[in-house]
C-alpha positions in Angstrom: 24.3 -20.2 -16.4 27.9 -19.0 -16.4 27.7 -17.3 -13.0 29.6 -18.9 -10.2 28.4 -17.0 -7.1 29.2 -17.5 -3.4 26.7 -19.5 -1.3 25.4 -16.4 0.5 24.6 -14.7 -2.8 22.7 -17.7 -4.0 20.8 -17.9 -0.7 19.9 -14.2 -0.9 18.8 -14.8 -4.5 16.3 -17.3 -3.3 15.2 -15.1 -0.4 15.2 -11.7 -2.2 11.4 -11.2 -2.2 10.8 -12.6 1.3 10.6 -9.2 3.1 8.2 -7.8 0.5 5.9 -10.8 0.1 5.7 -12.4 3.6 5.6 -11.5 7.2 9.1 -12.8 7.7 11.3 -10.5 9.9 14.8 -9.3 9.1 16.1 -10.9 12.4 14.8 -14.3 11.2 16.7 -14.1 8.0 19.8 -12.9 9.8 19.8 -15.7 12.4 19.1 -18.4 9.8 21.3 -17.3 6.9 23.8 -14.7 8.3 24.7 -11.1 7.9 25.8 -11.1 4.3 22.8 -12.8 2.9 20.5 -10.6 5.0 22.3 -7.4 3.7 21.7 -8.6 0.1 18.1 -9.3 0.7 17.6 -5.9 2.2 19.3 -4.3 -0.8 16.9 -6.0 -3.1 13.8 -5.1 -1.2 11.5 -2.2 -2.3 10.7 0.6 0.2 7.0 0.0 1.0 6.7 3.6 2.0 7.1 4.8 -1.5 3.8 4.6 -3.3 4.9 5.7 -6.8 6.0 2.8 -9.0 8.9 4.6 -10.6 10.0 6.2 -7.3 10.1 2.7 -5.7 12.2 1.5 -8.6 14.6 4.4 -8.4 15.1 3.8 -4.7 15.6 0.1 -5.2 18.2 0.7 -7.9 20.0 3.1 -5.6 20.1 0.5 -2.8 21.3 -2.2 -5.1 24.1 0.0 -6.5 25.3 0.8 -3.0 25.3 -2.9 -2.1 27.5 -3.8 -5.0 27.9 -6.4 -7.7 26.3 -9.3 -5.8 23.1 -7.4 -5.4 23.2 -6.4 -9.0 23.5 -10.0 -10.1 20.6 -11.1 -7.8 18.4 -8.4 -9.3 19.5 -9.3 -12.9 18.5 -12.9 -12.4 15.2 -11.7 -10.9 14.6 -9.5 -13.9 15.3 -12.4 -16.3 13.0 -14.7 -14.4 10.1 -12.1 -14.5 10.4 -11.0 -18.1 8.3 -13.8 -19.6 5.3 -12.6 -17.6 5.3 -9.5 -19.7 3.5 -11.3 -22.5 0.7 -12.2 -20.2 -0.1 -8.6 -19.3 -3.2 -7.4 -21.1 -3.4 -3.9 -19.7 -1.4 -1.5 -21.9 -0.6 0.9 -19.1 0.8 -2.0 -16.9 2.7 -3.3 -19.9 4.4 0.1 -20.3 5.3 0.2 -16.6 6.8 -3.3 -16.8 8.8 -2.5 -19.9 10.0 0.8 -18.4 11.3 -1.2 -15.4 13.3 -3.5 -17.6 14.7 -0.7 -19.8 15.5 1.4 -16.7 17.4 -1.6 -15.1 19.4 -2.1 -18.4 20.2 1.6 -18.7 21.3 1.9 -15.1 23.5 -1.2 -15.0 24.8 -1.6 -18.6 28.3 -0.3 -17.6 28.4 -2.6 -14.5 27.2 -5.8 -16.1 28.0 -5.4 -19.9 30.7 -8.0 -19.7 28.4 -10.8 -18.5 26.9 -12.8 -21.3 23.7 -13.3 -19.2 23.3 -9.5 -19.2 23.7 -9.3 -22.9 21.1 -12.0 -23.4 18.7 -10.2 -21.0 19.1 -7.0 -23.0 18.3 -8.9 -26.3 15.3 -10.6 -24.7 13.9 -7.2 -23.5 14.3 -5.7 -26.9 12.6 -8.7 -28.6 9.7 -8.5 -26.1 9.4 -4.7 -26.6 8.9 -5.4 -30.4 6.0 -7.8 -29.7 3.9 -5.2 -27.8 
């Protein structure tokens, strides 16, 4: 990968799902990994109070935009990592949701990330997956 990110960005990348998927507390992340990594994890965490799938995604995208480029890169790598699971989804409605999420991400961040080869590759991958339906 051509990205050369700071240590706290890499750490936050590994931890980005921790608040959503575990009982880990924000203070634990902060004391162990510092303020910057914690801020990036928070930026990449869904608001559990929002029940609607698209609403949660819009809120997440807004948080990531406010946090800046480092959060964008973390979410981009997460999106790339999750994309291959698309082919394993058998429910058509769920497939549409997941593809919407990827297309929404691309549309929202194209101007911010278009210079990164990894983003260009991600966009190509999404388009090829969409064709396979």
